[in-house]
C-alpha positions in Angstrom: 91.3 123.3 103.6 93.6 121.7 107.0 97.3 120.5 106.1 97.6 116.9 107.0 99.1 116.2 110.4 102.7 115.5 111.1 102.8 112.0 112.7 106.3 111.7 112.9 108.2 111.3 116.3 110.9 113.3 115.9 114.9 113.6 117.8 115.9 117.2 116.8 120.0 116.9 116.9 121.8 119.9 118.3 122.6 121.4 115.0 119.1 121.6 114.4 117.9 125.0 115.3 115.8 125.1 118.9 113.7 127.9 117.5 112.3 125.6 114.8 112.0 122.9 117.2 109.6 125.0 119.2 108.0 125.8 116.0 107.3 122.5 114.9 106.0 121.4 118.3 103.6 125.0 118.3 102.2 123.1 115.0 101.5 119.4 116.9 104.8 117.5 116.0 106.0 115.2 118.5 109.9 116.5 119.0 112.6 116.0 121.6 115.3 118.3 121.3 119.0 117.2 122.4 119.0 120.5 124.3 116.3 119.5 126.5 118.2 116.0 127.1 121.7 118.2 127.9 123.2 116.4 124.9 124.8 119.4 123.6 128.7 119.0 122.1 128.0 115.7 121.9 129.4 113.4 118.6 126.7 112.3 116.0 127.1 108.7 117.1 125.5 109.8 120.6 122.4 111.5 118.7 121.8 108.5 116.8 122.1 106.2 119.9 119.6 108.2 121.4 117.2 108.9 118.7 117.3 104.8 118.6 116.8 104.0 122.3 114.0 106.6 122.0 112.7 105.3 119.2 112.5 108.3 117.1 113.5 109.7 113.6 116.1 112.4 113.6 115.9 115.4 112.0 118.9 117.9 111.7 120.6 120.2 109.6 123.9 118.5 109.9 124.4 116.8 106.2 126.7 114.4 107.7 124.2 112.1 109.1 123.4 111.2 105.0 126.6 109.1 105.3 126.3 106.9 108.7 125.2 103.2 107.9 124.0 102.8 111.8 121.0 105.4 109.9 119.7 102.6 107.3 119.8 99.7 109.9 116.5 97.9 110.0 116.3 99.1 114.0 116.7 102.2 113.3 114.3 105.4 113.2 116.1 106.9 110.0 117.1 110.6 109.7 115.6 113.2 108.2 118.1 116.3 106.9 116.6 119.6 105.8 119.3 120.8 103.3 119.3 124.6 102.8 121.4 127.0 101.5 119.6 129.9 104.1 119.8 128.1 107.4 117.8 130.9 109.1 114.7 129.1 111.2 111.9 130.9 109.7 113.5 129.1 106.0 113.9 125.9 107.8 110.1 126.0 109.5 109.0 126.6 105.9 110.8 123.6 104.6 109.6 121.5 108.1 105.9 122.9 107.3 105.8 121.8 103.4 107.4 118.6 103.4 107.2 116.5 107.3 103.3 115.8 106.5 104.9 113.6 103.6 106.6 111.5 105.1 105.6 108.8 107.1 106.9 106.6 109.9 107.3 103.7 107.7 109.0 105.2 104.4 111.7 106.7 106.9 112.3 103.8 109.3 115.7 102.2 108.1 116.2 105.1 106.0 117.1 108.8 105.6 115.5 111.8 103.6 117.5 114.7 102.3 114.6 117.3 102.6 115.1 120.8 99.9 112.5 123.1 99.9 111.9 121.5 96.4 111.7 117.6 96.6 111.7 115.3 99.4 115.0 112.1 98.7 114.3 109.2 100.4 117.0 106.2 100.4 115.9 103.2 101.7 117.2 99.7 101.1 119.4 101.1 98.1 116.3 102.5 96.4 116.2 106.4 95.8 112.4 107.8 96.2 111.6 111.6 95.0 108.8 113.2 96.0 108.6 116.7 94.3 105.7 119.2 95.8 
């Protein structure tokens, strides 16, 4: 049975491994990496603004993004924080492949999602939604 296509339009900040970005692109995910735009060694706010300008959801392994109020504004496309004890690209790829097709653009817009190997927690408008696999 083929897996559901990942329709999110993503912007990977500089903390997200380039090899994981390449993997996601190879399975058909629309993704722009900060490296592609020469936005390396820039602050988190630069990445938030760039993602908003590009109308893309941020994907990162940087947990700081869980605390920025700019992520939860109405005009934000949200953020997905991959939370993993094992930050190797292979493990990140596994989590992304397992979870990203379960997140819709509507559910992540103006929200943030913390994604682990076991579940997705989405916080939007102070409402918490948890999805297990």
